[in-house]
Each structure stands twice: as structure tokens, then as C-alpha cells.
Backbone as CSV, one residue per row, in Angstrom:
resi,resn,N_x,N_y,N_z,CA_x,CA_y,CA_z,C_x,C_y,C_z
1,MET,-91.096,-84.010,-20.779,-90.046,-84.020,-21.721,-90.525,-83.411,-23.068
2,LYS,-91.761,-83.696,-23.443,-92.289,-83.104,-24.699,-92.371,-81.601,-24.556
3,LYS,-92.795,-81.114,-23.348,-92.926,-79.649,-23.176,-91.528,-79.013,-23.286
4,LEU,-90.544,-79.661,-22.737,-89.163,-79.126,-22.808,-88.657,-79.105,-24.259
5,SER,-88.892,-80.138,-25.025,-88.475,-80.206,-26.426,-89.245,-79.118,-27.225
6,PHE,-90.520,-78.999,-26.960,-91.291,-77.934,-27.668,-90.753,-76.534,-27.315
7,SER,-90.467,-76.314,-26.107,-89.966,-75.055,-25.623,-88.570,-74.716,-26.316
8,ILE,-87.773,-75.696,-26.341,-86.448,-75.530,-27.011,-86.633,-75.241,-28.475
9,CYS,-87.539,-75.913,-29.135,-87.750,-75.634,-30.583,-88.303,-74.240,-30.773
10,MET,-89.189,-73.813,-29.922,-89.750,-72.427,-30.007,-88.624,-71.368,-29.784
11,ILE,-87.775,-71.619,-28.849,-86.721,-70.663,-28.593,-85.764,-70.584,-29.793
12,LEU,-85.431,-71.750,-30.357,-84.555,-71.791,-31.472,-85.182,-71.085,-32.773
13,ALA,-86.458,-71.338,-32.895,-87.203,-70.628,-34.019,-87.186,-69.106,-33.785
14,ALA,-87.433,-68.673,-32.622,-87.409,-67.220,-32.276,-86.020,-66.648,-32.544
15,LEU,-85.003,-67.337,-32.125,-83.625,-66.832,-32.366,-83.263,-66.764,-33.825
16,PHE,-83.790,-67.759,-34.567,-83.575,-67.729,-36.057,-84.242,-66.524,-36.660
17,VAL,-85.496,-66.212,-36.289,-86.181,-65.039,-36.819,-85.511,-63.778,-36.461
18,VAL,-85.023,-63.689,-35.200,-84.318,-62.457,-34.751,-83.000,-62.338,-35.511
19,SER,-82.338,-63.386,-35.774,-81.060,-63.347,-36.543,-81.267,-62.880,-37.960
20,LEU,-82.431,-63.298,-38.547,-82.720,-62.816,-39.903,-83.001,-61.366,-39.935
21,ALA,-83.739,-60.858,-38.952,-84.054,-59.414,-38.877,-82.779,-58.592,-38.601
22,ALA,-81.892,-59.115,-37.794,-80.667,-58.406,-37.459,-79.727,-58.353,-38.644
23,ALA,-79.847,-59.304,-39.563,-78.897,-59.397,-40.675,-79.181,-58.418,-41.839
24,ALA,-80.217,-57.603,-41.659,-80.552,-56.652,-42.778,-79.449,-55.568,-42.878
25,THR,-79.121,-55.207,-44.108,-78.224,-54.108,-44.400,-79.061,-52.872,-44.436
26,VAL,-78.785,-51.951,-43.536,-79.580,-50.694,-43.434,-78.977,-49.618,-44.306
27,VAL,-79.806,-49.029,-45.160,-79.401,-47.960,-46.041,-80.181,-46.727,-45.718
28,ARG,-79.472,-45.571,-45.567,-80.099,-44.318,-45.144,-79.588,-43.183,-46.063
29,LEU,-80.165,-41.992,-45.860,-79.802,-40.850,-46.726,-78.314,-40.595,-46.861
30,PRO,-77.511,-40.747,-45.778,-76.031,-40.527,-46.000,-75.372,-41.495,-46.975
31,ASP,-76.091,-42.567,-47.332,-75.551,-43.546,-48.274,-75.784,-43.115,-49.724
32,ASN,-76.454,-41.994,-49.913,-76.773,-41.536,-51.263,-75.541,-41.427,-52.118
33,GLY,-75.582,-42.020,-53.350,-74.407,-42.037,-54.244,-73.439,-43.089,-54.025
34,LYS,-73.634,-43.920,-53.049,-72.640,-45.014,-52.766,-72.970,-46.243,-53.456
35,GLU,-72.052,-47.220,-53.371,-72.303,-48.595,-53.903,-72.353,-49.515,-52.719
36,ILE,-73.342,-50.422,-52.799,-73.547,-51.440,-51.738,-73.303,-52.791,-52.329
37,ARG,-72.523,-53.643,-51.618,-72.295,-54.999,-52.078,-73.021,-55.919,-51.107
38,ILE,-73.791,-56.822,-51.667,-74.686,-57.679,-50.867,-74.869,-59.013,-51.591
39,LYS,-75.219,-60.045,-50.794,-75.450,-61.323,-51.384,-76.884,-61.499,-51.833
40,ALA,-77.085,-62.343,-52.828,-78.486,-62.662,-53.298,-79.209,-63.368,-52.124
41,GLY,-80.426,-62.950,-51.900,-81.209,-63.559,-50.805,-81.133,-62.733,-49.527
42,ALA,-80.244,-61.759,-49.503,-80.099,-60.872,-48.290,-81.217,-59.841,-48.265
43,ILE,-81.329,-59.159,-47.166,-82.403,-58.160,-46.976,-81.718,-56.777,-46.827
44,ILE,-82.289,-55.797,-47.552,-81.902,-54.416,-47.468,-83.043,-53.730,-46.792
45,GLU,-82.732,-52.926,-45.760,-83.712,-52.066,-45.078,-83.398,-50.621,-45.472
46,LEU,-84.256,-50.075,-46.332,-84.042,-48.708,-46.817,-84.899,-47.786,-45.921
47,ALA,-84.285,-46.857,-45.231,-84.968,-45.982,-44.250,-84.701,-44.501,-44.581
48,LEU,-85.743,-43.811,-44.980,-85.609,-42.414,-45.425,-86.586,-41.533,-44.662
49,LYS,-86.184,-40.372,-44.188,-87.092,-39.444,-43.460,-87.970,-38.624,-44.384
50,GLU,-89.224,-38.468,-43.936,-90.192,-37.608,-44.647,-90.753,-36.630,-43.627
51,GLN,-91.337,-35.593,-44.138,-92.002,-34.538,-43.280,-93.507,-34.647,-43.537
52,ALA,-94.218,-35.170,-42.562,-95.675,-35.352,-42.698,-96.341,-33.932,-42.873
53,GLY,-97.389,-33.939,-43.637,-98.156,-32.699,-43.771,-97.722,-31.801,-44.930
54,THR,-96.552,-32.091,-45.568,-96.081,-31.286,-46.634,-96.512,-31.790,-48.024
55,GLY,-96.993,-33.039,-48.077,-97.358,-33.661,-49.327,-96.202,-34.408,-50.003
56,TYR,-94.971,-34.173,-49.488,-93.817,-34.858,-50.060,-93.690,-36.310,-49.566
57,ILE,-93.438,-37.202,-50.433,-93.175,-38.588,-50.074,-92.033,-39.086,-50.892
58,TRP,-91.363,-40.162,-50.442,-90.343,-40.801,-51.180,-91.038,-41.826,-52.068
59,GLU,-90.733,-41.786,-53.399,-91.346,-42.687,-54.363,-90.231,-43.279,-55.224
60,PHE,-90.322,-44.560,-55.503,-89.302,-45.221,-56.311,-89.337,-44.707,-57.713
61,HIS,-88.212,-44.389,-58.215,-88.014,-44.009,-59.598,-87.535,-45.203,-60.388
62,HIS,-86.633,-45.972,-59.721,-86.089,-47.247,-60.321,-86.028,-48.306,-59.263
63,LEU,-86.754,-49.396,-59.456,-86.745,-50.558,-58.601,-86.929,-51.810,-59.485
64,ASP,-85.838,-52.474,-59.824,-85.857,-53.526,-60.794,-86.455,-54.793,-60.206
65,PRO,-87.580,-55.290,-60.625,-88.200,-56.501,-60.053,-87.396,-57.748,-60.304
66,ARG,-86.430,-57.743,-61.194,-85.627,-58.914,-61.384,-84.577,-59.053,-60.246
67,HIS,-84.302,-57.938,-59.564,-83.310,-57.897,-58.496,-83.823,-57.721,-57.121
68,PHE,-85.083,-57.207,-56.972,-85.608,-56.860,-55.693,-87.078,-57.357,-55.521
69,GLN,-87.374,-57.776,-54.322,-88.799,-58.069,-53.956,-89.057,-57.200,-52.727
70,VAL,-90.188,-56.375,-52.778,-90.481,-55.589,-51.682,-91.250,-56.482,-50.675
71,LEU,-90.635,-56.660,-49.498,-91.243,-57.458,-48.447,-92.249,-56.701,-47.609
72,SER,-91.934,-55.456,-47.314,-92.823,-54.637,-46.491,-92.465,-53.157,-46.673
73,THR,-93.448,-52.296,-46.362,-93.282,-50.867,-46.302,-93.963,-50.414,-45.018
74,ALA,-93.313,-49.532,-44.257,-93.931,-49.048,-43.006,-93.457,-47.608,-42.767
75,THR,-94.264,-46.850,-41.994,-93.839,-45.536,-41.574,-93.892,-45.534,-40.043
76,ARG,-92.976,-44.741,-39.447,-92.845,-44.596,-38.007,-92.672,-43.125,-37.704
77,ARG,-93.489,-42.666,-36.771,-93.384,-41.285,-36.298,-92.081,-41.057,-35.543
78,LEU,-91.402,-39.927,-35.784,-90.220,-39.599,-35.111,-90.441,-38.469,-34.066
79,ALA,-91.672,-37.995,-33.915,-91.945,-36.914,-32.991,-93.043,-37.420,-32.022
80,GLU,-93.481,-36.548,-31.151,-94.541,-36.866,-30.231,-95.751,-37.463,-30.898
81,PRO,-96.401,-38.413,-30.300,-97.570,-39.088,-30.958,-98.686,-38.249,-31.376
82,ASN,-99.012,-37.188,-30.663,-100.171,-36.315,-31.007,-99.816,-35.087,-31.827
83,ARG,-98.556,-34.969,-32.255,-98.162,-33.865,-33.085,-98.572,-34.050,-34.505
84,VAL,-99.199,-33.053,-35.073,-99.590,-33.172,-36.491,-98.453,-32.597,-37.342
85,GLY,-98.171,-33.351,-38.436,-97.141,-32.860,-39.394,-95.680,-33.088,-38.953
86,GLY,-95.430,-33.947,-38.013,-94.074,-34.118,-37.591,-93.300,-35.032,-38.558
87,PRO,-92.012,-35.238,-38.256,-91.153,-36.080,-39.130,-91.535,-37.534,-39.007
88,LEU,-91.407,-38.269,-40.141,-91.640,-39.684,-40.213,-90.427,-40.375,-40.741
89,LEU,-90.333,-41.618,-40.514,-89.312,-42.492,-41.138,-90.086,-43.533,-41.971
90,ARG,-89.834,-43.531,-43.280,-90.412,-44.540,-44.134,-89.409,-45.597,-44.363
91,VAL,-89.809,-46.869,-44.109,-88.895,-47.999,-44.185,-89.413,-49.097,-45.149
92,TRP,-88.582,-49.429,-46.093,-88.887,-50.552,-47.054,-87.914,-51.653,-46.696
93,ARG,-88.460,-52.899,-46.624,-87.599,-54.095,-46.497,-87.664,-54.799,-47.884
94,LEU,-86.457,-54.890,-48.493,-86.303,-55.463,-49.823,-85.451,-56.678,-49.751
95,LYS,-85.872,-57.771,-50.461,-85.110,-58.920,-50.530,-84.334,-58.906,-51.872
96,THR,-83.078,-59.156,-51.880,-82.341,-59.158,-53.105,-82.508,-60.560,-53.790
97,LEU,-82.635,-60.540,-55.101,-83.021,-61.782,-55.792,-81.796,-62.266,-56.635
98,ALA,-81.706,-61.885,-57.845,-80.681,-62.383,-58.851,-79.415,-61.564,-58.710
99,PRO,-78.244,-62.227,-58.869,-77.014,-61.531,-58.948,-76.926,-60.571,-60.111
100,GLY,-76.221,-59.444,-59.890,-75.998,-58.458,-60.910,-75.851,-57.056,-60.309
101,VAL,-75.704,-56.074,-61.197,-75.535,-54.716,-60.733,-76.796,-53.938,-61.106
102,THR,-77.425,-53.296,-60.161,-78.642,-52.538,-60.375,-78.608,-51.274,-59.513
103,ARG,-79.692,-50.541,-59.400,-79.696,-49.392,-58.528,-81.082,-49.264,-57.853
104,LEU,-81.052,-48.611,-56.774,-82.250,-48.190,-56.111,-82.326,-46.663,-56.211
105,SER,-83.339,-46.179,-56.849,-83.478,-44.765,-57.091,-84.865,-44.281,-56.665
106,LEU,-84.848,-43.226,-55.887,-86.132,-42.659,-55.349,-86.127,-41.120,-55.500
107,ASP,-87.309,-40.559,-55.654,-87.483,-39.101,-55.634,-88.372,-38.688,-54.469
108,TYR,-88.028,-37.549,-53.862,-88.858,-37.021,-52.761,-89.706,-35.951,-53.440
109,LEU,-91.012,-36.285,-53.615,-91.836,-35.400,-54.404,-93.233,-35.374,-53.901
110,ARG,-94.014,-34.385,-54.439,-95.446,-34.407,-54.251,-96.023,-35.130,-55.486
111,PRO,-96.735,-36.220,-55.290,-97.165,-37.038,-56.447,-97.905,-36.296,-57.509
112,TRP,-98.693,-35.252,-57.097,-99.470,-34.562,-58.139,-98.598,-33.555,-58.968
113,GLU,-97.394,-33.296,-58.509,-96.467,-32.402,-59.235,-95.574,-33.192,-60.196
114,GLY,-95.452,-34.522,-60.001,-94.618,-35.299,-60.856,-93.100,-35.210,-60.494
115,ARG,-92.316,-35.908,-61.287,-90.873,-35.949,-60.968,-90.179,-34.625,-61.178
116,GLY,-90.721,-33.769,-62.033,-90.132,-32.471,-62.252,-90.114,-31.623,-60.968
117,GLY,-91.019,-31.851,-60.068,-91.119,-31.137,-58.856,-90.364,-31.751,-57.674
118,ALA,-89.567,-32.782,-57.906,-88.927,-33.488,-56.865,-87.969,-32.598,-56.076
119,GLY,-88.089,-32.600,-54.793,-87.209,-31.815,-53.910,-85.845,-32.446,-53.690
120,LYS,-85.842,-33.735,-53.691,-84.541,-34.459,-53.434,-84.526,-35.724,-54.313
121,HIS,-83.356,-36.252,-54.447,-83.192,-37.501,-55.207,-82.255,-38.386,-54.397
122,PHE,-82.529,-39.696,-54.365,-81.696,-40.652,-53.649,-81.383,-41.791,-54.599
123,GLU,-80.086,-42.175,-54.589,-79.792,-43.370,-55.468,-78.512,-44.039,-54.892
124,VAL,-78.621,-45.373,-54.874,-77.475,-46.191,-54.522,-77.345,-47.257,-55.580
125,THR,-76.105,-47.634,-55.897,-75.865,-48.764,-56.784,-75.766,-49.995,-55.914
126,VAL,-76.441,-51.067,-56.364,-76.383,-52.258,-55.596,-75.713,-53.382,-56.428
127,ARG,-74.681,-53.940,-55.880,-73.966,-55.102,-56.524,-74.371,-56.348,-55.760
128,ILE,-75.242,-57.128,-56.406,-75.709,-58.335,-55.783,-74.828,-59.549,-56.260
129,GLN,-74.288,-60.266,-55.314,-73.359,-61.341,-55.589,-74.007,-62.702,-55.382
């Protein structure tokens, strides 16, 4: 009986974790310029493509720490595993904190060239309720 109760608890815990992961609002390049409405405490998954080997990366220009907590940052290859310089997907998981209106703003740049050399700009307005 104890094993069964433990197994049920583990399954419920796993379902809870999966439901949290599934509840993320995914934001991608086509969302550039849009407004997103989301509840405080919710998760935003920001996923933007990069081209490895060019020196260009997405870098936050504006990320208000009163409204967002960075939970994780990861990159995932979008091409064959052994290919050098292929496309990547950079993914940030952000937790929304305090209610209010703010923005997520990033530049696609080579860090040594600074913001003036940015090849692209991405920005969404986030209305946290």
C-alpha cells in the first residue's frame, strides 16, 4: 500500500511539473512589435534563432528585473550535430514578477561591435496582470 501511495504521489508530482512547463507562453521572432498579456507568476519562453559562427548573438537591451526573473538560458542546434556554423535556437525562460507594463528588447549583434552594429532588433511589450 505504501508503494502504491508513493507511486501515485510521484505521478502527480510529474504531471504537475509537466503542466507548468506546458503553460509557458512562447514568444518568437514573428511576435516582434506585438503586445503580450500575461499573469504575474507565469512563464515566458523567448525563442530566437541565431547563426553559429558569425559572431552574432541575441543580447538583451532592456530586461526590467522588477518584472522578470531569468530562470534559464539554453541553446539548441537546428542542423546536423556535426555541422559547424549551423543555425541555433537560443531560448530564455523568464518568470513574470510584478504587475505592470514593460518590454522585452533584444539586439542581434556582435558584442565587440556594440549596439550600433546590431543586425536586427526585437521588442515586445508585456502587460503583466
